[in-house]
NURO-91914 format. One record per residue (C-alpha): residue in one letter; x negated, y, z. Coordinates in steps of 0.001 Angstrom, whole numbers, plus 524288, in hexadecimal, padded with zeros to 5 digits. Layout:
<nodes>
AXYZ
...
</nodes>
This chain:
<nodes>
X465801CD53CF7C7
X457051CCB4CFA78
X450C31BF73CFD0A
X442C81BE73D0202
X43C6B1B118D0267
X42F9A1AF72D09A5
X427971A3A5D058B
X420BE1A1FBD1287
X411FD1A126D10B5
X411A91A230D01D1
X406AD1AC26D0045
X400F01AFAECF317
X3F2A31B289CF5C5
X3E9EB1B846D003D
X3ECF41C618D04A5
X3E2411D082D0472
X3E0981CF01D1338
X3E0D81C011D1324
X3D2D81BF4CD1845
X3D6DC1C63FD24C0
X3E0131BAE9D275A
X3D6C21B01FD234A
X3DE9D1AD8CD16FA
X3D5231B04ED0BF7
X3D8471A7C2D0049
X3E61F1A478D048A
X3EF9A1A394CF921
X3FB6619B7CCFCE1
X402EF19BA7CF02E
X3F71019BA8CE753
X3F07D19035CEE18
X3FCE9187EFCEED7
X3FF9218A5CCE075
X3F18B1873FCDCE6
X3F12D17A93CE479
X3FEEB1753FCE26B
X4042917BEBCD627
X4129417C27CDA17
X41C8617F43CCF90
X4230E18C42CD294
X42A7918FF6CC635
X4348E19899CCCD0
X42AA01A067CD49D
X422A01A183CC82F
X42E5E1A741CC106
X430401B118CCBF5
X422451B5DDCCA21
X41A281AEEACD479
X40EED1AD78CCACC
X40F5D1BC05CC7C0
X40B771BFD4CD593
X3FDBD1BA8DCD344
X3F7AE1AF42CCBBB
X3FC0E1A288CD208
X3F8401949CCCE30
X402C118E59CC5CC
X40BF219A0FCC663
X40DA11A24ACBA2D
X40FDF1B0F2CBA2D
X41C3D1B0DFCB1EE
X41E6D1BC15CA849
X42B8B1C04BCADF1
X42C5A1BC67CBC51
X439D71BC3ECC268
X435661C317CCEDA
X42D6A1CEDFCD27D
X420B61C9D8CD80A
X415201CDD7CE04E
X40E8F1CAE7CED22
X40EE21D0DCCFABC
X4041D1D3B3D0480
X406221D350D1328
X4011D1DF00D1ACA
X405151DACAD287C
X3FB021D4D8D3178
X3FD111C631D318E
X4010C1BB4BD2868
X40C051B400D2F22
X41A511B2B0D2BA6
X41F181BCBFD356E
X415781C707D30BB
X418AE1C476D2276
X427631C4A1D2426
X426EE1D0ACD2CD0
X41F7F1D7DFD222B
X429741D33BD1829
X4339B1D987D2108
X42C1F1E662D2199
X424A41E466D2E55
X415F71E579D2C6F
X40D001E13DD3785
X400341E83ED3A10
X3FCA11DED7D4506
X3FE1E1D021D4366
X405DD1C7B6D4CA9
X3FCC61C108D5689
X3F6F81B3E8D52D6
X3EFD51A9E0D5B23
X3E5101A298D53E1
X3DFF919D41D60DB
X3ED5319A01D666B
X3F5321A1EED7028
X3ED8E1A862D7B41
X3EF6F1A43AD8983
X3F8601AFADD8CD2
X401F31ABFED820F
X401C719DA6D8603
X403951A12BD9463
X40F071AA05D911B
X4158619F5ED8918
X4141219555D93EF
X418F319EDDD9E1F
X424CD1A32CD9661
X428EB195A3D91AD
X4254418D69D9D78
X41D4518420D9507
X411DF17D4ED9BB4
X4083317EDBD907E
X4077617FB0D81B8
X40124176D9D779E
X3F9B817B2ED6B96
X3F796189E3D6C3C
X3F02F18B49D5F93
X3F2A918F51D517D
X3F71A1831ED4A6D
X4003317D52D4067
X40CF517990D46D8
X40C7F16B96D4210
X3FE5C169F5D4671
X4007916F44D5425
X40CB91672BD5638
X4055615AF8D5230
X3FA3815EB9D5B59
X40259161CCD6777
X40FA815BA1D6508
X40D2714F3CD6CBD
X407F6156B8D787F
X4138C15FEBD7791
X41CDE1544CD7819
X415E114F47D8430
X4153F15C32D8B8F
X41FD016520D8621
X415D51700BD84CC
X418E417871D78DE
X40F9C17959D6D54
X40C3D187ADD6B6C
X4045E18BC9D5F9A
X4024B1967DD55AA
X3FCF9197F6D47CE
X3F6251A259D3FDE
X4032E1A985D408C
X4080B1B145D4C19
X4103D1A662D5202
X412761A00DD5F41
X417A719278D5C2D
X41D75188C7D65CE
X41F4517AA0D61A7
X42717170B7D696B
X42CC81634ED66BA
X43BA5163AAD66F3
X43C5915704D6ECC
X4339615CCAD7965
X4379B16B13D79A6
X445B516EE4D7655
X446E2178BAD6B48
X44D7E1827ED7446
X4418B18207D7D39
X43817183E8D71E8
X4401018F6FD6CE7
X4408719518D7A98
X431B219453D7BC8
X4308919B93D6EE0
X43A0F1A60FD7329
X432551A7FED7FAC
X425811A87BD7820
X42B231B2A1D6ED6
X430BE1BB38D7983
X426B11BA1ED8462
X419FA1B43CD7F57
X417A41B88BD714F
X4190A1C705D73B9
X410631D308D73A4
X402CA1D00BD6EA3
X407131C1DAD6CDB
X413331C55AD64F4
X411CA1BAD0D5A9B
X419C41BB51D4E37
X4215F1AEFFD518E
X423BC1A544D5C61
X427BB19878D55DC
X42EAD18C8BD5B59
X4295018044D54E5
X431771745FD58DF
X42D2A16703D5428
X4313B158DAD54FB
X42BE814B3ED524A
X421AB1427FD588E
X412DB14419D59A0
X40CF9142A3D4C30
X419FA14627D45E0
X41DF015326D4BC1
X4269815BC8D4345
X4297D16A2DD44DC
X437E816DDFD44B9
X4372C179B0D3BE1
X445E217B88D3BE0
X4459F17D84D4AA9
X43A18186D4D4A8E
X43D0319452D4FE7
X435461A0DBD4E1B
X435771ABE4D5804
X42FF91B7ACD5101
X42AC11C456D5616
X435261CE7CD5316
X4314F1D8A6D48DB
X42D541E5ADD4EB1
X4342A1ED8DD4424
X43FF61EB99D3B58
X43DB31E161D30A5
X443BF1E25CD232F
X44EC31D8BFD25B2
X453701E062D3195
X453DB1ED02D29AD
X45BA91E5FAD1F1D
X464B51E020D293F
X467841ED63D2F39
X46A9A1F29FD2198
X474DD1E825D1F41
X46CCA1DE7CD176D
X46F1F1D065D1B7A
X462431C9E6D1F20
X4604B1BB36D1E3C
X4544E1B387D2286
X451B61A602D1CE3
X446F019EB9D240A
X43DC51A3ADD2E86
X43D401B24AD2BB1
X4469C1B666D366C
X43DCF1AF2DD400E
X432A41B84BD3C49
X43AA81C44AD4009
X440FA1BF11D4C79
X44DA01BEA4D44A6
X44DDA1CD5AD4287
X455CB1D24CD3700
X45C731C618D31C2
X46B221C424D30D7
X469BA1B5CDD2D82
X45EB91AC12D2FF5
X45E6F19F1ED28AC
X454D7194FFD2DB8
X44ECF18BB4D23DA
X447F517E92D2392
X43E291813BD18C3
X43C7618795D0B96
X4474B180ACD0429
X450F818315D0F0D
X44C8E19142D0F74
X44EDF192E1D00E3
X45C5918CA5D01C1
X4602119558D0D24
X45B2E1A146D05C3
X4636319DCDCF9DD
X46F3119BC9D02B1
X46CEE1A90AD0913
X46BA61AF58CFBAB
X478751A979CF713
X47F621ADEDD0366
X479E61BB95D01C8
X47D7D1BC1BCF361
X48B911B8E1CF69B
X48CC51C534CFEE2
X4825E1CDCCCF89E
X48B861D690CF0E7
X493611DA2DCFCDE
X487111DBD9D0503
X480D11E4CCCFB02
X48CE31ED6ECFA81
X48B761EF06D0918
X47D101F25ED07C7
X4785A1E53AD0C71
X472C11D95FD058D
X46ADE1CD9BD09FE
X45C821CBA7D0CEA
X4584A1BD6CD0DB9
X44AB01BAA5D12EC
X445A91ACACD11D1
X439421A618D1671
X4354C1990CD1076
X42C231936FD1A91
X427A118653D1520
X41C3718BBCD0D2D
X41603190BDD19AB
X41ADB187A7D2453
X41A5D17A9FD1D55
X40F3B17C45D13AB
X406AA18839D15D1
X403E818591D2424
X401A41773AD210E
X3F83017973D15B7
X4012817248D0C56
X3FFF317872CFEC6
X4078A16D6ACF85C
X4131616F8ED0173
X411E917E3CCFF5C
X4123F17BDDCF0AF
X41E7F1737DCF1BB
X4250E17E23CF9D0
X4220618816CEF24
X4280C17F1DCE4EC
X433C917D13CEDBB
X435EE18BB9CEF0D
X4344418D93CE073
X43E4D182F2CDDC8
X4485D189C8CE66C
X445591978BCE18D
X44FEB19749CD6DE
X45A6B19560CE149
X455DF1A1DBCE7F2
X455B91A946CDB18
X463451A446CD782
X468E01A8F4CE47B
X463371B6AECE309
X46D591C0CDCDE99
X46A0E1C988CD32F
X466E21D551CDB85
X45F8C1CD98CE5DA
X4513A1CBC0CE8CA
X4497B1BF75CEBB6
X43BF01C19ECF168
X432021B6BBCF358
X425C21B8F0CFB69
X41DEC1B369D06D6
X4199A1B7B9D1462
X40B411B34DD1409
X402F61A86ED0E65
X4006C19AC0D13A0
X3F6BD19480D0A58
X3F790185AFD0C10
X3EAF018376D0475
X3E1F918A57D0E33
X3DC5F184EED1ACF
X3E53018DECD22B1
X3F2CD1899CD26E1
X3F6D419787D29EF
X3FCEB1A2C8D2285
X3F4751AA57D18FF
X3F3B91B8E5D1635
X3F84E1B99ED0816
X3FFFA1C19CCFE74
X40DC31BC5DCFCD4
X4153F1BAE0CF005
X420761C3E4CEC84
X42B5C1C069CE308
X437BF1C89CCE21C
X443521C486CD9C6
X44C671CFE4CD669
X455211D478CCB36
X44A521DD76CC67D
X43F431DA3ACBD3F
X433E11D3BBCC40C
X428371DBF9CC7F7
X41A741D9F1CCCB6
X41B791DE6DCDAC5
X40CC51DDB6CDCB9
X406871DC41CEA0F
X40F271E1C2CF4B6
X407DD1E86BCFFC2
X4104F1E29AD0A8B
X41AA11D846D0D0D
X4230D1E3BED1199
X426371E68AD034C
X42FEA1DB63D052A
X437311E326D0F98
X4369E1EFB6D07C6
X43C0F1E90DCFBA9
X447631E284D02B4
X44B031EEF8D09E8
X44A821F5E7CFCC0
X4534E1EBA9CF674
X45DBE1ED39D00E6
X45C0A1FBF4D01E7
X458961FB28D1054
X44F002053CD15E2
X443B11FDFCD1C18
X435AD201FFD1E8C
X42D821F5ECD1BF0
X420281FB0AD1826
X421CE1F477D0AF3
X425E31F876CFD3F
X431851F31ECF5EE
X42FED1EBA6CE953
X43E401ED97CE5F4
X440DD1F2F0CD863
X448941FEF5CDC8C
X4403520AEACD989
X43C56213B5CE4C4
X440D320A46CEF46
X433AA205FDCF48F
X434182052DD033D
</nodes>
């Protein structure tokens, strides 16, 4: 069993090319620790403080996990780009973004294909801010709120009492298939339903749907799947790959729910692991814990971010207890999202790397690409896969 947990947005210091992304000085984990001083005893025991000096976190003499940090090489800093690189797909060209809003040809195509009269918004904005700004007009007219962010996303917001969910989802499907294509092939089209009255609108995160651009080459999980490894997604990761390569997808309502579902998936896998291994299989569980990014990073809330770190740390023993003796538990992140800076967007940062295994812990250093994740998991399961990364598995001579 191999379990990978992505702490969405929990970067660990600016990457060497941070200036090219406007992210000089970003340090998500360092700044949150410095300002809020959360207690993270379990992460400390794993070796979090051995990756680099961190405020309030000791580098323990005998960490329980191998530790290091990873650098992204793909162009971009969004969730899709980060997770694709984790799965062995490195992008030389970033997904398109729209800092000035969508151009007239994209808007015209959306109106033509959906039959909508007009759109509201059409600018990069926080989802809560743009719904507050245009929600009342949307209720009066029925015109959808269309907006983007610093990420490569085409987002459509609609009130569930004005626009039925099936209509909103249909608009997104049309946008994915016939509007956001070619040069405008954004990473994700996202349905953003909301409810409530003006001044008290509330997004319905559990009814959100993501329509991802399909990967152009085989991702890690598909290679594992074809080799007989059972692949389980907990959280949003399947949405970032258009569902490609996952046998089971478990939707979650936040970090704690994501951890509980991961533990449940681990226990289910452990019950059948011996039989699966005899057949050359096994289980790969890939989890994304989204609250750090969605609830706190984008909203410049370091205190909330700090509480989420403590919450994860508190539940970490349950994950460790569910891990079989020959299993692996990897903890990392897909990008930064420093809530202490003026920006509300993702930041180009190194990401932490902690790997729990039966072997003695090692200093894994700075990994040259997130694709080392794919190489290591393929190595663990003995599945041939060309990822562009190098395995940090202990087996000698098995670097991919």
